[in-house]
C-alpha positions as CSV (number, residue, x, y, z in Angstrom):
1,M,0.0,0.0,0.0
2,T,1.1,3.6,-0.7
3,P,1.9,5.6,2.5
4,T,-0.7,8.2,3.1
5,I,-0.6,11.8,4.3
6,P,-1.7,12.6,7.9
7,S,-5.4,12.5,8.6
8,S,-5.6,16.3,9.1
9,A,-4.0,16.8,5.7
10,I,-6.5,14.4,4.1
11,S,-9.4,16.3,5.6
12,S,-7.9,19.6,4.4
13,S,-7.2,18.3,0.9
14,L,-10.7,16.9,0.7
15,E,-12.2,20.2,1.6
16,A,-10.0,21.9,-1.0
17,V,-11.2,19.5,-3.7
18,R,-14.8,20.2,-2.6
19,R,-14.2,23.9,-3.0
20,R,-12.7,23.4,-6.5
21,L,-15.7,21.3,-7.5
22,A,-18.2,23.9,-6.2
23,A,-16.3,26.6,-8.0
24,A,-16.3,24.6,-11.2
25,E,-20.1,24.1,-11.0
26,V,-20.6,27.8,-10.6
27,A,-18.2,28.6,-13.5
28,A,-20.0,26.1,-15.7
29,G,-23.5,27.3,-14.8
30,R,-24.3,24.0,-13.2
31,A,-26.5,23.5,-10.1
32,P,-24.6,23.3,-6.8
33,G,-24.1,19.6,-5.9
34,S,-24.8,18.4,-9.4
35,V,-21.4,16.7,-9.7
36,R,-20.5,13.9,-7.4
37,L,-17.0,13.4,-5.9
38,L,-15.5,9.9,-6.0
39,A,-12.4,9.6,-3.8
40,V,-10.0,7.2,-5.7
41,S,-8.4,5.3,-2.8
42,K,-6.5,2.6,-4.9
43,T,-3.1,1.7,-3.3
44,F,-3.9,3.7,-0.2
45,P,-4.4,2.0,3.2
46,C,-7.7,1.7,5.0
47,D,-6.5,4.3,7.5
48,A,-6.6,6.9,4.7
49,I,-10.2,5.9,3.7
50,Q,-11.3,6.1,7.3
51,D,-9.8,9.6,7.5
52,A,-11.7,10.7,4.4
53,Y,-14.8,9.0,5.7
54,A,-14.5,10.9,9.0
55,A,-14.4,14.1,6.9
56,G,-17.7,13.2,5.3
57,Q,-16.7,11.3,2.1
58,R,-18.7,8.1,1.4
59,A,-18.0,7.1,-2.2
60,F,-14.6,5.5,-2.8
61,G,-13.0,4.0,-6.0
62,E,-10.8,1.0,-6.4
63,N,-8.9,-0.4,-9.4
64,Y,-7.9,-3.8,-8.2
65,V,-10.2,-6.7,-7.3
66,Q,-8.0,-8.1,-4.5
67,E,-7.7,-4.6,-2.9
68,L,-11.4,-4.1,-3.1
69,Q,-12.0,-7.4,-1.4
70,A,-9.5,-6.7,1.4
71,K,-10.7,-3.1,2.1
72,G,-14.4,-4.2,1.8
73,A,-13.8,-6.8,4.5
74,E,-11.8,-4.5,6.8
75,L,-14.2,-1.6,6.5
76,A,-17.4,-3.6,6.4
77,G,-18.8,-1.6,9.4
78,L,-18.8,1.6,7.4
79,D,-21.6,2.6,5.0
80,I,-19.1,3.0,2.1
81,E,-20.3,3.1,-1.5
82,W,-17.7,1.1,-3.4
83,H,-17.0,1.9,-7.0
84,F,-14.8,-0.4,-9.1
85,I,-13.1,1.7,-11.8
86,G,-10.3,-0.4,-13.1
87,P,-10.0,-3.0,-15.9
88,L,-12.0,-6.1,-15.1
89,Q,-11.2,-9.6,-16.3
90,S,-14.0,-12.0,-16.8
91,N,-12.5,-14.5,-14.3
92,K,-12.6,-11.8,-11.6
93,T,-16.1,-10.5,-11.9
94,R,-17.7,-12.4,-9.0
95,P,-16.2,-10.5,-6.1
96,V,-16.9,-7.2,-7.8
97,A,-20.5,-8.3,-8.4
98,E,-20.8,-9.2,-4.8
99,L,-19.1,-6.2,-3.2
100,A,-19.3,-3.2,-5.4
101,H,-22.2,-0.7,-5.7
102,W,-20.9,0.6,-9.0
103,V,-18.7,-0.6,-11.9
104,H,-17.4,2.1,-14.2
105,S,-15.3,0.0,-16.5
106,V,-17.7,-2.3,-18.5
107,E,-16.2,-2.5,-22.0
108,R,-17.5,-5.8,-23.2
109,L,-20.8,-7.6,-23.2
110,K,-19.2,-10.7,-21.6
111,I,-18.1,-8.7,-18.6
112,A,-21.6,-7.3,-18.2
113,E,-23.2,-10.7,-18.6
114,R,-21.0,-12.2,-15.9
115,L,-21.7,-9.3,-13.5
116,S,-25.5,-9.8,-14.1
117,V,-25.4,-13.5,-13.4
118,Q,-23.2,-13.1,-10.3
119,R,-25.0,-10.2,-8.7
120,P,-26.7,-11.6,-5.6
121,E,-30.5,-11.4,-5.6
122,S,-30.3,-10.0,-2.0
123,L,-28.6,-6.8,-3.3
124,P,-30.0,-4.0,-5.4
125,P,-29.1,-4.0,-9.1
126,L,-25.4,-3.2,-9.7
127,N,-25.0,0.3,-11.2
128,V,-22.7,0.2,-14.3
129,C,-21.2,2.6,-16.7
130,L,-19.7,1.7,-20.1
131,Q,-16.1,2.7,-20.5
132,V,-15.5,4.3,-23.9
133,N,-12.1,4.8,-25.4
134,V,-12.6,8.4,-26.5
135,S,-8.9,8.9,-27.4
136,G,-8.5,5.9,-29.7
137,E,-5.2,5.0,-28.0
138,A,-4.4,1.3,-28.4
139,S,-3.2,1.2,-24.8
140,K,-6.5,2.4,-23.4
141,S,-9.3,0.1,-22.2
142,G,-12.9,0.8,-23.4
143,C,-15.1,0.1,-26.3
144,A,-14.8,2.2,-29.5
145,P,-17.2,5.1,-29.7
146,H,-19.0,3.5,-32.7
147,E,-19.6,0.4,-30.6
148,A,-21.1,2.2,-27.6
149,V,-24.7,2.3,-28.7
150,A,-25.0,-1.4,-29.5
151,L,-23.2,-2.3,-26.3
152,A,-25.4,0.0,-24.2
153,Q,-28.6,-1.6,-25.7
154,A,-27.3,-5.1,-24.8
155,V,-26.2,-4.2,-21.3
156,A,-29.4,-2.3,-20.5
157,A,-31.4,-5.4,-21.2
158,L,-29.6,-7.5,-18.7
159,P,-31.2,-8.3,-15.3
160,R,-29.5,-7.4,-12.0
161,L,-27.7,-4.5,-13.7
162,R,-28.7,-0.8,-14.0
163,L,-27.0,1.0,-16.8
164,R,-26.3,4.5,-15.4
165,G,-24.0,6.1,-18.0
166,L,-20.6,6.3,-19.6
167,M,-17.0,6.6,-18.4
168,C,-13.8,7.7,-20.0
169,I,-10.1,8.1,-19.3
170,P,-8.8,10.6,-21.9
171,E,-5.3,10.7,-23.1
172,P,-2.8,12.7,-21.0
173,T,-2.4,16.0,-22.8
174,A,-1.6,19.6,-22.0
175,D,-3.9,20.8,-24.8
176,P,-7.2,21.7,-23.1
177,A,-9.0,21.9,-26.5
178,R,-7.9,18.3,-27.3
179,L,-9.0,17.2,-23.8
180,A,-12.3,19.0,-24.1
181,A,-13.1,17.3,-27.4
182,Q,-12.7,13.9,-25.8
183,F,-15.1,14.9,-23.0
184,T,-17.5,16.3,-25.5
185,L,-17.5,13.0,-27.4
186,L,-18.6,11.1,-24.3
187,C,-21.3,13.7,-23.6
188,R,-22.7,13.4,-27.1
189,L,-22.7,9.6,-26.9
190,R,-24.7,9.9,-23.7
191,D,-27.1,12.3,-25.3
192,E,-27.6,9.9,-28.2
193,L,-28.5,7.1,-25.8
194,V,-30.9,9.2,-23.9
195,Q,-32.6,10.2,-27.1
196,Q,-33.1,6.5,-27.7
197,G,-35.0,6.2,-24.4
198,M,-32.3,5.1,-22.0
199,A,-32.5,6.6,-18.6
200,L,-28.8,7.6,-18.2
201,D,-27.8,10.1,-15.6
202,T,-24.0,9.6,-15.2
203,L,-20.9,10.9,-17.0
204,S,-17.9,9.6,-15.1
205,M,-15.1,11.9,-16.3
206,G,-12.5,14.2,-14.8
207,M,-9.7,13.6,-12.4
208,S,-7.4,15.6,-10.1
209,S,-5.8,17.6,-12.9
210,D,-8.8,18.3,-15.1
211,L,-11.9,18.2,-13.1
212,E,-12.8,21.9,-13.9
213,L,-12.8,21.2,-17.6
214,A,-14.7,17.9,-17.2
215,V,-17.4,19.7,-15.2
216,R,-17.6,22.4,-17.9
217,E,-18.1,19.7,-20.5
218,G,-20.9,17.9,-18.6
219,S,-19.4,15.5,-16.1
220,T,-21.7,14.3,-13.3
221,L,-19.0,12.4,-11.4
222,V,-15.3,13.2,-11.0
223,R,-12.8,10.6,-9.9
224,V,-10.1,12.3,-7.7
225,G,-7.3,10.5,-5.9
226,T,-4.0,12.4,-5.8
227,A,-5.5,15.7,-4.8
228,I,-7.1,14.1,-1.8
229,F,-4.6,11.4,-0.7
230,G,-1.3,12.5,-2.2
231,S,1.0,11.0,-4.7
232,R,1.0,7.2,-5.2
233,S,4.1,5.0,-5.2
234,Y,3.9,1.8,-7.2
235,P,6.1,-1.3,-6.7
236,A,8.8,-1.8,-9.3
């Protein structure tokens, strides 16, 4: 696990992100509170999540199945809303279907079908977003934009799932116009699906470095990790 910053610093950082988000909503002419904050806690220990929880944060994002399982077990006494946001292999869907409240990274029908079958009847339907590769990078996960409509139609028909919207991870670029174009593409895809009668309410886009631009372009949920918990260190 990545070492975390002190609890007081997490609380202060979280409040700073909330202020950024509120200011971004005002600047974009959005209603206050219209954009949700997802605290991306991947690689950070449970202590860091507990500190953010104590500061009022309830939704947390994880990228790795094993880490989600471990944290879900250790923090089972807290009313945390777990979001799985990383690539998901078909042989690892069961724990995610059983533990997560949201999955943002559905990119293939097979993954959605397994999540649907494995979602316990005792739990509410699993909220899912389709991940779309808006940059066209070969290294990026996500379905191609031209595949999104057909995939959304198929996923929306599955039991035990609730299709909520779309997610993207744009290419890292210092060009705000290029970044905005990728966010706009996701927004237009969402609008196309809504016009077809799908009740979608979520655009999962925007992170620590670009949340203001994402909010301006229509994001309803930003995924912020570094600005809350600090920089990550990964094993070699």
